[in-house]
DRENZA-583846 format. One record per residue (C-alpha): residue number from 0; y, x, z; residue in one letter. Coordinates in steps of 0.001 Angstrom, whole numbers. Layout:
N
  seq        Y        X        Z  type
  NUM        Y        X        Z     A
...
//
This chain:
636
  seq        Y        X        Z  type
    0        0        0        0     M
    1     3403     1340     -961     E
    2     5661     2814     1749     P
    3     8436      828     3373     F
    4    11360      580      943     D
    5    14560     -647     2581     V
    6    16757    -2852      387     Q
    7    20410    -1955      818     R
    8    21433    -5505      -74     S
    9    19759    -6698     3163     L
   10    21570    -4170     5389     I
   11    24759    -5538     6942     N
   12    27228    -2655     6838     S
   13    30004    -4823     8320     K
   14    28061    -5821    11434     F
   15    30045    -5352    14655     E
   16    27760    -6467    17467     G
   17    25996    -9194    19452     Y
   18    27684   -12027    21327     K
   19    26104   -13514    24433     L
   20    24684   -16986    23831     D
   21    24008   -18861    27061     L
   22    21097   -21354    27047     P
   23    21674   -25040    27710     H
   24    20113   -26193    30969     G
   25    17247   -24592    32877     E
   26    14924   -22850    30434     V
   27    12990   -20498    32768     V
   28    10343   -22068    35010     V
   29     8100   -20099    37403     R
   30     4740   -21026    38906     Y
   31     2772   -19152    41566     D
   32     -545   -17739    40435     L
   33    -3615   -18828    42426     P
   34    -5553   -15904    40915     Y
   35    -3536   -12698    40731     R
   36    -4040    -9992    38122     P
   37    -3363    -6313    38722     T
   38    -2279    -3261    36786     Q
   39    -3564     -849    39418     A
   40    -5219     2250    38034     T
   41    -8934     1682    37729     I
   42   -10719     3902    40198     S
   43   -12920     6519    38627     S
   44   -14525     9792    39568     N
   45   -13774    11203    36128     A
   46   -11012    13610    35255     R
   47    -7402    12346    35052     P
   48    -6417    10116    32158     L
   49    -5075    11754    29011     A
   50    -1509    10999    27964     F
   51    -2674     8693    25159     Q
   52    -4758     6679    27628     E
   53    -1881     6336    30078     V
   54      409     5191    27267     Q
   55    -2045     2548    26048     S
   56    -2568     1171    29569     R
   57     1160      876    30182     I
   58     1548    -1229    27031     T
   59    -1696    -3169    27549     H
   60    -1093    -6918    27245     N
   61    -3169    -8646    29949     H
   62    -2458   -12138    28550     L
   63    -4101   -13770    25516     T
   64    -3040   -17062    23944     L
   65    -4944   -19346    21623     S
   66    -3537   -19953    18135     N
   67    -5117   -23411    18061     E
   68    -4619   -24997    21491     T
   69    -2346   -24858    24522     N
   70    -4622   -22430    26373     H
   71    -4178   -18852    27603     A
   72    -6496   -16294    29223     L
   73    -6321   -13393    31644     Y
   74    -8680   -11512    33958     V
   75    -7589   -11274    37585     D
   76    -8035    -8453    40099     S
   77   -11454    -9831    41158     A
   78   -12789    -9763    37562     N
   79   -12530   -13544    37186     R
   80   -11766   -14916    33719     V
   81    -8975   -17444    34245     V
   82    -8160   -20173    31718     L
   83    -4592   -21530    31745     I
   84    -3795   -24941    30329     T
   85     -109   -24845    29367     L
   86     1405   -28106    30517     A
   87     3999   -29304    33020     D
   88     2820   -28020    35425     P
   89      204   -25593    34050     P
   90    -3321   -25650    35466     T
   91    -5582   -22672    36278     F
   92    -9353   -22599    36448     R
   93   -11918   -19807    36693     V
   94   -14375   -20173    33839     I
   95   -16475   -17081    34567     Y
   96   -16707   -14250    37070     E
   97   -17594   -10961    35424     L
   98   -20264    -9116    37438     P
   99   -18843    -6035    39119     K
  100   -20238    -2754    37888     T
  101   -20835       28    40391     V
  102   -20012     3298    38705     Q
  103   -22124     6287    39706     G
  104   -20553     9436    41026     T
  105   -21916    11363    38030     A
  106   -20242     9135    35477     S
  107   -17589    10808    33341     F
  108   -16722     7905    31015     R
  109   -13555     6213    32172     R
  110   -13612     2397    32412     P
  111   -11080      260    30563     E
  112    -9058    -2755    31654     Y
  113   -11081    -6008    31408     P
  114    -9998    -8034    28361     S
  115   -10609   -11478    26880     A
  116    -9740   -13235    23623     I
  117   -10466   -16565    21932     F
  118   -13292   -16583    19377     F
  119   -12261   -20166    18650     R
  120   -10748   -22903    20809     S
  121   -13993   -23510    22745     D
  122   -15571   -20013    22662     V
  123   -14265   -16952    24500     I
  124   -15131   -13257    24336     L
  125   -14731   -11278    27572     A
  126   -15253    -7532    28142     A
  127   -15666    -6176    31668     D
  128   -14240    -2739    30811     G
  129   -17499     -976    31701     H
  130   -19473    -1639    28504     G
  131   -20515    -5317    28613     L
  132   -19279    -8053    26296     L
  133   -19832   -11729    27188     Y
  134   -19712   -14690    24805     V
  135   -18717   -17796    26782     L
  136   -18744   -21468    25733     K
  137   -16154   -23663    27484     L
  138   -17369   -26860    29123     R
  139   -15529   -29778    30635     D
  140   -16353   -28701    34169     D
  141   -14997   -25625    35931     D
  142   -17618   -23235    34612     V
  143   -18637   -21931    31205     S
  144   -21949   -21408    29471     Q
  145   -23034   -17865    28597     V
  146   -24104   -17797    24952     L
  147   -24878   -14081    24782     G
  148   -24303   -10659    26348     V
  149   -23841    -7365    24492     F
  150   -23990    -3841    25869     T
  151   -23296     -308    24679     T
  152   -26147     1806    23352     S
  153   -26752     5398    22351     S
  154   -27208     4555    18660     D
  155   -23893     2698    18297     S
  156   -20979     2495    20737     L
  157   -21567     4333    24014     E
  158   -18204     4293    25816     S
  159   -16515     1489    27765     P
  160   -14328     -528    25387     F
  161   -11545    -3051    25190     G
  162   -11158    -6005    22819     I
  163    -8220    -5768    20433     H
  164    -8454    -8582    17905     S
  165   -10846   -10696    15837     S
  166   -11088   -12226    12389     H
  167   -13086   -15425    11999     R
  168   -15091   -15425     8768     E
  169   -16423   -18934     9370     S
  170   -16701   -21480    12159     Q
  171   -19516   -19525    13836     D
  172   -19040   -15923    12605     V
  173   -16302   -13449    13495     A
  174   -15595    -9731    13141     I
  175   -14264    -8323    16415     V
  176   -12350    -5017    16704     L
  177   -13048    -2891    19795     L
  178   -11414      366    20872     T
  179   -12994     3063    23038     A
  180   -12380     6662    24049     R
  181   -14559     9083    22078     Y
  182   -16482    11635    24141     Y
  183   -18077    14653    22519     E
  184   -21834    15020    23076     P
  185   -21354    17980    25448     N
  186   -18344    16476    27220     F
  187   -20142    15994    30548     A
  188   -21076    19670    30798     S
  189   -17837    21001    29358     S
  190   -15818    23272    31604     Q
  191   -12573    22846    29714     R
  192    -9529    21685    31593     S
  193    -7996    18272    31033     A
  194    -5131    19942    29153     K
  195    -7357    21441    26476     S
  196    -9955    18679    26043     E
  197   -10085    16992    22662     R
  198    -8766    13419    22902     V
  199    -9732    10901    20212     E
  200   -10404     7173    20062     F
  201   -12808     5010    18110     D
  202   -12002     1669    16489     V
  203   -15243     -239    15948     C
  204   -15945    -3536    14207     A
  205   -18838    -5732    15333     I
  206   -19978    -9051    13889     R
  207   -20783   -11937    16245     I
  208   -22860   -14790    14857     D
  209   -23034   -17659    17338     L
  210   -26219   -19393    16053     P
  211   -28412   -16317    16568     I
  212   -27232   -15464    20104     L
  213   -29779   -15497    22928     D
  214   -28386   -15716    26491     P
  215   -31628   -14332    27914     N
  216   -31505   -11072    25930     V
  217   -29142    -8174    26535     L
  218   -28315    -7222    22963     S
  219   -26950    -3846    21844     P
  220   -23586    -3788    20103     L
  221   -24169    -3404    16388     R
  222   -21251    -1563    14829     V
  223   -20685    -2513    11167     I
  224   -17943       84    10621     W
  225   -16185     2686    12739     Q
  226   -12978     4730    12464     R
  227   -11566     7524    14589     R
  228    -8001     8634    15390     G
  229    -5914    10509    17918     R
  230    -4361     7473    19668     E
  231    -5231     3952    20739     V
  232    -3948     1561    18026     P
  233     -603      -85    18691     I
  234    -1582    -3098    16600     Y
  235    -4740    -4344    14871     T
  236    -5152    -7472    12794     G
  237    -6440    -9050     9618     F
  238    -4011    -9568     6715     V
  239    -5166   -12424     4518     S
  240    -2639   -11547     1799     A
  241    -4653    -8412      983     V
  242    -8003    -9437     2549     N
  243    -8166    -6324     4714     A
  244    -7771    -5126     8291     F
  245    -4586    -3317     9281     L
  246    -4540     -612    11964     L
  247    -1151      628    13176     I
  248    -1204     3668    15435     G
  249      135     7128    16110     G
  250    -2362     8600    13630     S
  251    -4452     7566    10655     V
  252    -7965     6348    11456     Y
  253   -10468     8211     9329     R
  254   -14052     7406     8442     E
  255   -16579     9392    10477     L
  256   -18269    10844     7403     N
  257   -14963    12126     6092     F
  258   -13191    15253     7356     P
  259    -9668    15097     8694     Q
  260    -7171    14537     5899     R
  261    -5368    17696     4737     P
  262    -1999    15981     5186     D
  263    -2813    14879     8754     E
  264    -1846    17380    11482     P
  265    -4934    19046    12887     S
  266    -5828    19109    16554     I
  267    -5879    22685    17759     Y
  268    -7149    23744    21143     E
  269    -5469    26996    22230     P
  270    -7219    29586    24314     S
  271    -5742    30593    27702     P
  272    -4291    33754    26109     D
  273    -2423    31689    23529     E
  274     -409    29531    25920     Y
  275     3296    30260    25523     A
  276     6014    29690    28122     P
  277     8548    26905    27588     I
  278    12046    28372    27190     P
  279    14704    27338    29680     R
  280    18233    26308    28776     T
  281    20091    29129    26964     N
  282    16942    31263    27029     E
  283    15812    32919    23787     N
  284    12227    34120    24171     L
  285    12140    35545    20630     D
  286    15167    37771    21060     G
  287    16829    38779    17787     D
  288    13791    37694    15781     K
  289    14757    34035    15907     Q
  290    16070    32731    12576     D
  291    19071    30440    12787     S
  292    19095    27407    10489     P
  293    21873    27075     7961     K
  294    24767    24733     8692     P
  295    25347    21454     6890     H
  296    27098    21804     3495     P
  297    29935    19544     4609     Y
  298    31293    17425     7444     S
  299    32582    13881     7192     W
  300    34208    11079     9103     T
  301    35412     7580     8261     Q
  302    37839     4866     9240     S
  303    37852     1225     8190     S
  304    39511     2025     4826     D
  305    38757     5677     4037     S
  306    36198     8491     4172     V
  307    37174    12129     4738     S
  308    34768    14855     3604     V
  309    35400    18513     4518     A
  310    33780    21443     2687     F
  311    34031    24995     4074     P
  312    34863    27490     1306     L
  313    35791    31180     1211     P
  314    39481    31412     1989     S
  315    40051    33652    -1037     N
  316    39014    30882    -3446     T
  317    41917    30223    -5884     P
  318    43015    26621    -6122     K
  319    42593    26798    -9891     T
  320    38852    27371    -9384     K
  321    38427    24015    -7612     I
  322    37687    21073    -9914     K
  323    37448    17566    -8406     V
  324    36985    14329   -10372     F
  325    36759    10847    -8868     F
  326    35192     7748   -10417     S
  327    34600     4327    -8794     P
  328    31016     5257    -7866     K
  329    30618     9020    -8312     T
  330    32083    12351    -7298     L
  331    32176    15557    -9358     T
  332    33052    18770    -7519     L
  333    32753    22303    -8922     H
  334    33915    25453    -7187     V
  335    33882    28840    -8894     D
  336    33941    31523    -6190     S
  337    32884    35103    -6884     E
  338    33582    36676    -3506     D
  339    31579    34457    -1175     S
  340    29206    37304     -345     D
  341    32013    39307     1179     S
  342    32406    36892     4087     L
  343    31779    37956     7654     V
  344    28392    36543     8730     G
  345    26198    34222     6644     P
  346    27420    33084     3237     S
  347    29265    29796     3048     V
  348    27310    27146     1108     P
  349    29325    26567    -2064     I
  350    29615    22900    -3057     A
  351    28771    21906    -6632     N
  352    28167    18249    -7459     Y
  353    27985    16662   -10907     S
  354    28552    12893   -11044     A
  355    26969    12543    -7605     K
  356    26487     8866    -6691     L
  357    28445     7870    -3577     L
  358    27192     5553     -825     W
  359    29683     2851    -1835     D
  360    32548     2349    -4259     S
  361    35939     4041    -3947     I
  362    39395     3630    -5531     S
  363    39871     6752    -7735     P
  364    43609     6248    -8228     S
  365    44386     6459    -4508     T
  366    41809     9142    -3588     S
  367    42922    12768    -3435     F
  368    41960    16236    -2149     W
  369    43657    19063     -268     T
  370    42916    22800       38     W
  371    43865    24728     3195     D
  372    42997    28366     2554     R
  373    44091    29874     5938     E
  374    44470    33347     4408     A
  375    44174    35143     7733     D
  376    40645    33799     8132     R
  377    37526    34161     6017     S
  378    36854    30405     5696     V
  379    39133    27742     4279     G
  380    38781    23963     4219     L
  381    38571    21704     1149     L
  382    39083    18094     2250     T
  383    38428    15023       85     L
  384    40179    11808     1062     H
  385    38210     8895     -432     L
  386    39821     5465     -378     D
  387    37164     2770      187     K
  388    37060       17    -2429     A
  389    35441    -2312      115     N
  390    37604    -2065     3198     E
  391    35698    -2582     6466     G
  392    32352    -1451     5021     T
  393    30619     1122     7215     R
  394    29126     4005     5225     W
  395    25788     5333     6488     M
  396    26150     8595     4497     Q
  397    28570    10115     1982     V
  398    26094    10148     -887     F
  399    23598     7450    -1866     A
  400    20731     9953    -1957     A
  401    21561    11490     1431     A
  402    18882    11401     4161     A
  403    16150    11315     1490     T
  404    15349    15024     1666     S
  405    11822    15500     3027     T
  406    10985    19088     2129     S
  407    12504    22522     2118     A
  408    12605    22448    -1692     D
  409    14863    19392    -1798     S
  410    18484    19712    -2853     Q
  411    20858    20659      -90     Q
  412    23322    17877     -922     E
  413    20569    15287     -290     D
  414    20084    16376     3307     A
  415    21147    14006     6094     E
  416    24558    14916     7493     V
  417    25672    13169    10716     P
  418    29106    11591    10811     E
  419    31752    13429    12804     T
  420    32922    11552    15892     L
  421    36600    12535    15797     D
  422    38599    13624    12717     P
  423    40579    16022    14905     S
  424    37407    18071    15363     E
  425    37340    19110    11707     L
  426    39478    22168    12353     W
  427    36601    23588    14413     H
  428    34656    24158    11197     I
  429    36478    27377    10371     R
  430    36152    28597    13914     E
  431    32469    27935    14382     T
  432    31213    28659    10873     L
  433    32010    32349    11302     E
  434    29988    32485    14503     K
  435    27590    29570    14103     Y
  436    24541    31732    14745     T
  437    25716    32383    18290     E
  438    26491    28691    18809     A
  439    23003    27732    17722     L
  440    21383    30130    20141     R
  441    23438    28923    23086     T
  442    22696    25291    22275     G
  443    26368    24267    22166     Q
  444    26160    22718    18695     D
  445    23015    21907    16759     T
  446    24766    22287    13404     S
  447    26955    25340    14023     G
  448    29816    23603    12226     L
  449    31536    21793    15061     G
  450    30313    18474    13761     L
  451    30702    16719    17083     G
  452    27874    14546    18349     T
  453    26990    12881    15048     G
  454    27831     9377    16305     V
  455    28484     6635    13733     P
  456    31564     4501    14151     S
  457    29641     1532    15619     L
  458    28624     3570    18648     G
  459    31693     5636    19416     Q
  460    31559     6744    23042     G
  461    28281     4898    23690     E
  462    25388     6484    21801     M
  463    23134     9201    23156     D
  464    21730    10985    20113     E
  465    18627    12280    21873     E
  466    17807     8843    23308     V
  467    18535     6984    20068     D
  468    16243     9237    18055     Q
  469    13382     8479    20444     S
  470    13631     4689    20043     I
  471    10483     3161    18618     G
  472     7126     4855    18093     R
  473     6088     7051    15197     E
  474     3177     5319    13535     A
  475      950     5300    10457     C
  476     -876     2474     8700     Q
  477    -4606     2423     7913     T
  478    -6176     -285     5741     W
  479    -9875    -1194     5901     I
  480   -11708    -3740     3756     G
  481   -14167    -6292     5072     L
  482   -17011    -3969     4098     D
  483   -15556    -1137     6172     G
  484   -14404      897     3153     C
  485   -10857     1652     2130     A
  486    -9552     -844     -467     P
  487    -9181      525    -3996     S
  488    -5394      555    -3714     W
  489    -5554     2562     -464     W
  490    -8257     5167    -1171     K
  491    -5897     7793    -2575     N
  492    -2808     6772     -643     A
  493     -916     9314     1413     R
  494     -134     7670     4777     P
  495     3531     8361     5480     L
  496     4700     8065     9100     P
  497     7378     5542    10019     F
  498     9287     4548    13138     N
  499     7942     1237    14465     L
  500    10303     -892    16538     L
  501     8350    -4137    16977     S
  502     5053    -5919    16283     T
  503     4415    -9689    15951     P
  504     4742   -11852    19046     L
  505     1157   -12586    20244     P
  506       77   -16180    19945     G
  507     2951   -17227    17693     A
  508     1627   -18977    14605     L
  509     2105   -16828    11490     A
  510      233   -16517     8213     S
  511      286   -12710     8145     D
  512     1635   -10048    10504     P
  513     5074    -8571     9937     T
  514     6526    -5278    11158     L
  515    10030    -4175    12108     I
  516    10754     -596    11027     I
  517    13692     1501    12178     K
  518    16309     2072     9467     S
  519    19123     4187    10907     H
  520    20470     1956    13705     I
  521    19055    -1271    12222     D
  522    15642    -2899    12237     G
  523    14142    -3887     8870     A
  524    11590    -6722     8821     L
  525     8719    -6147     6370     F
  526     6163    -8678     5123     T
  527     2914    -7790     3276     P
  528     2857    -9015     -325     I
  529     -678    -9332    -1663     G
  530     -125   -10506    -5243     F
  531     1482    -7210    -6316     A
  532     -567    -4427    -7908     D
  533     -872    -2467    -5742     P
  534       -9    -4630    -2701     P
  535     3210    -3663     -992     R
  536     5466    -4245     1986     W
  537     8567    -6268     1120     E
  538    11807    -5967     3081     H
  539    12670    -9620     3743     T
  540    15423    -9511     6396     S
  541    17157    -7241     8896     S
  542    18111    -7233    12565     F
  543    21442    -5427    12540     S
  544    21909    -2597    15065     A
  545    18527    -3377    16648     L
  546    17620      277    17232     A
  547    21068      834    18721     F
  548    20784    -1989    21281     V
  549    17183    -1136    22159     L
  550    18338     2392    23000     A
  551    20199     1028    26014     S
  552    17005     -390    27562     K
  553    15275     1961    29994     R
  554    12485     -279    31272     D
  555    11245    -1939    28074     T
  556     7510    -2605    28246     R
  557     6913    -4962    25310     F
  558     8936    -5459    22119     T
  559     7751    -8329    19922     Y
  560     9310   -10447    17199     H
  561     9155   -13557    15084     T
  562    10943   -14037    11778     D
  563    14009   -15322    13631     Q
  564    14256   -13235    16819     A
  565    13273   -10004    18571     V
  566    12151   -10125    22232     F
  567    12513    -6987    24374     A
  568    10747    -7473    27734     F
  569    11476    -5276    30729     E
  570     8495    -4268    32836     G
  571    10309    -4957    36099     G
  572     9516    -3573    39511     T
  573     9013    -5218    42855     K
  574    12198    -6557    44488     D
  575    14199    -5857    41325     R
  576    12816    -8100    38622     G
  577    13040    -7838    34856     G
  578    14758    -9522    31908     N
  579    13913   -10513    28371     V
  580    16579    -9659    25786     Y
  581    16500   -11950    22749     I
  582    18248   -10768    19575     Y
  583    18522   -13360    16815     R
  584    18674   -12646    13107     V
  585    22001   -13294    11372     A
  586    23097   -13644     7710     P
  587    23861   -10372     5951     V
  588    27529   -11310     5636     S
  589    27953   -12118     9353     S
  590    29767    -9662    11615     K
  591    28171   -11034    14771     W
  592    24744   -12204    15917     A
  593    23548   -14082    18993     K
  594    21995   -12408    22004     Q
  595    20407   -14119    25013     T
  596    19435   -12475    28314     V
  597    17023   -14338    30592     L
  598    15650   -13385    33999     K
  599    11858   -13348    33784     I
  600    11165   -12204    37328     D
  601    13475   -12981    40226     D
  602    12185   -10057    42295     G
  603     9205   -11897    43807     R
  604     6719   -12022    40945     G
  605     6219    -8288    40495     G
  606     5762    -6273    37322     S
  607     5320    -7927    33943     L
  608     1704    -7639    32742     L
  609     1488    -9777    29613     G
  610     3446   -11989    27228     V
  611     2788   -14404    24383     G
  612     4017   -17630    22844     A
  613     2708   -21043    21859     W
  614     4047   -23952    19844     S
  615     5091   -26414    22534     A
  616     6171   -29969    21605     P
  617     9828   -28928    21980     D
  618     9489   -25678    20017     G
  619     8315   -22121    20577     L
  620     7738   -21374    24274     E
  621     7328   -17891    25764     L
  622     4556   -17351    28308     V
  623     4939   -14400    30673     C
  624     2349   -13173    33170     L
  625     3559   -11177    36163     T
  626     1566    -9921    39128     E
  627     2297   -13068    41118     G
  628     3726   -15714    38790     E
  629     3352   -17445    35452     L
  630     6780   -17740    33831     V
  631     7491   -20179    31006     L
  632    10615   -19748    28864     V
  633    11398   -22906    26940     K
  634    13320   -23118    23676     S
  635    17049   -23451    24195     S
//
C-alpha cells in the first residue's frame, strides 16, 4: 500500500487555534464498580520487564465493547470476567471466574494481563494471561457456558498471550489475533543480563470454529500464521476494503521463514567491552575527531504579509554577481563567487536556485532583495523580502519541496529549514557562521547559524521543540492476507516509518479503521481505499494543530479518534483525577475549531484503565473504566 501522501488542499494554513466549547447540561455520570480491576504489576519470579513490555502494559486497554450490542467487558483483580450492560443505570454481572494459575518458582515466562473480547454478541473469548483461552457462551442467568478451552503447546504458541482483535469469517468461525513475548530456546539457561537480552514479540492468528469445540477436551492452540517483530503492536485489525489484516507497530512484522529485511534496522547485542559512556552536557568524548554538520543554506522568518529569507554569502561578493528573479510562484537566484574558499573556517554554502517552486504565491512587483556585505567581516547577508500574495497564510517552508530530503544525496535546498523565531536574530548569522563549529560542540545552537529555536509563528513563546518532536509514536504498517501471506501489492513494498498520533476509538462503529498521522503540527486523517491498484491510503480530512496541542499534555494515556473528533485521555492519579480533551474537526477555511475538556475522574475513581464508545440512543457515548468507577460521557 502506498505511503501516506498529505494533500496540501486539506491543510488549513490560516488556522489560529481551538475555542472552548462548554457542554449543555450534565454529560459525565459516574457509577461505583462492584468488581474492581487493577493495573498492578503482575507478580513474577522472572527477570524485570523489558521496555517494550512496560510500554505495552501502560497503554493496555482493559475495557472491551461490543460492536453489536450495549455490552462491555473487563476482567477484575480477582480474575472474574465482568459483563456490563450499558443502561441507566448500568448493570454488572460476573459471567465467569478464570481459574487462578500458580506459577512455579522456576518459570521464566512472564504472564500477561487477562483480556477478553466479543466473538459475537452472545459468545466471549477470555484469556487468563498465563496461557489458557476460554470460549464462553452467554446465558440468561448470571453464569456462562464453557464451549471450549485452548492452551499453549510446544509445537505452536508456548508463551502466555493476550487477545488483540478478531475477524469473523462467518457466524460460527473467526480468526483471532494473539500477541506474546518470544523467548529463545535457550532463554531459561542464558546468563545474559536484562539489558542485552533479545526482545521480540510474536503475532499469531488462530481460527476458532464453534461447532467443533469440545468443552471436555483441553485443545492446543493451532496457529494458522505467525509474524515476529521488535514491539507489541499498537493496533491490529481487519480491513475489509483490501481483505487483509493490518498490523501497526514500532517495527515491521516479518514471516518466520524470512530473514530480517535489509531496510529494517538490525538488533545488535553489544559485548561488555563495547559499551560506551553517555556524554554529559558540553562533554565531547571524541575530542577533535568529531565532525560538525554543515549549517542550513539559509534562514527565514515570516509575518502575516511577508516572508524574509537570509542567505549568508562571502562578503567580497560583488553586487553585480548576484542575480535574483521573482515570479508569482518561483524564485531564481544565482550567485557567482570565486573567492568563497578564502573564508575563515568552513566554506559558506553558495545559493543557486533555478525557477525553484515556492511554498505559496508571492507578488513579484512588490518583492525585493538587499545585500549587506559588511566588508570588515568575512560573511555578508543577502536578504530576500517576499510579499505574500495570500495575506494571512502561514508558510510551512520557503520552498514547496522543502522537508522532502530523506538521504545525504538529496539536494541541499530541499532540506528542512526551521523558521526563525525573531527577525532581529538574523544578524547573528554572520557572527555564528564564522564559529559555528564551536557552537555546535557546546550545544548552544543546533544549526550553528543563530536560527533561534525553530518555532513556527503559531507557537511563538509556547512550543518546546524537543517535546513537540516526540509527540506520537514512530510506527510501520504490515499487511497480511487471510492465508497468512503478504498480499501481492505488499510483497515488494518498502515499509516507510511514520509518526502515528491516533488510532480508531474502540467500539465505535466504522466500516474500516482510519489513522491520524503527524504532518508538521497538524494531524492528517487517512482512510484505506481498496478499489485502487495498488490499494492506498487517502488523506480525507485534517485536525489542525493537533500535534501542537497534544504536545502540552503530559499524562496522556490513550489517544483515539472518530471521523469528527479526537479524544486525548489522561491516565490520572489518585486524588488528582484526569480529563478527556476533545478536539473537533473544522472546515479547511475555518480559523477556529471547537475543544471540550471534561473531567473523567474526580479524584476518587483512580487511574484510567480502559476506554471505548457505543452508539447510545442519543448518540455516541464514551465509556471509561477507572480503578473504582465506570464513567459514562454522553453526547453534548
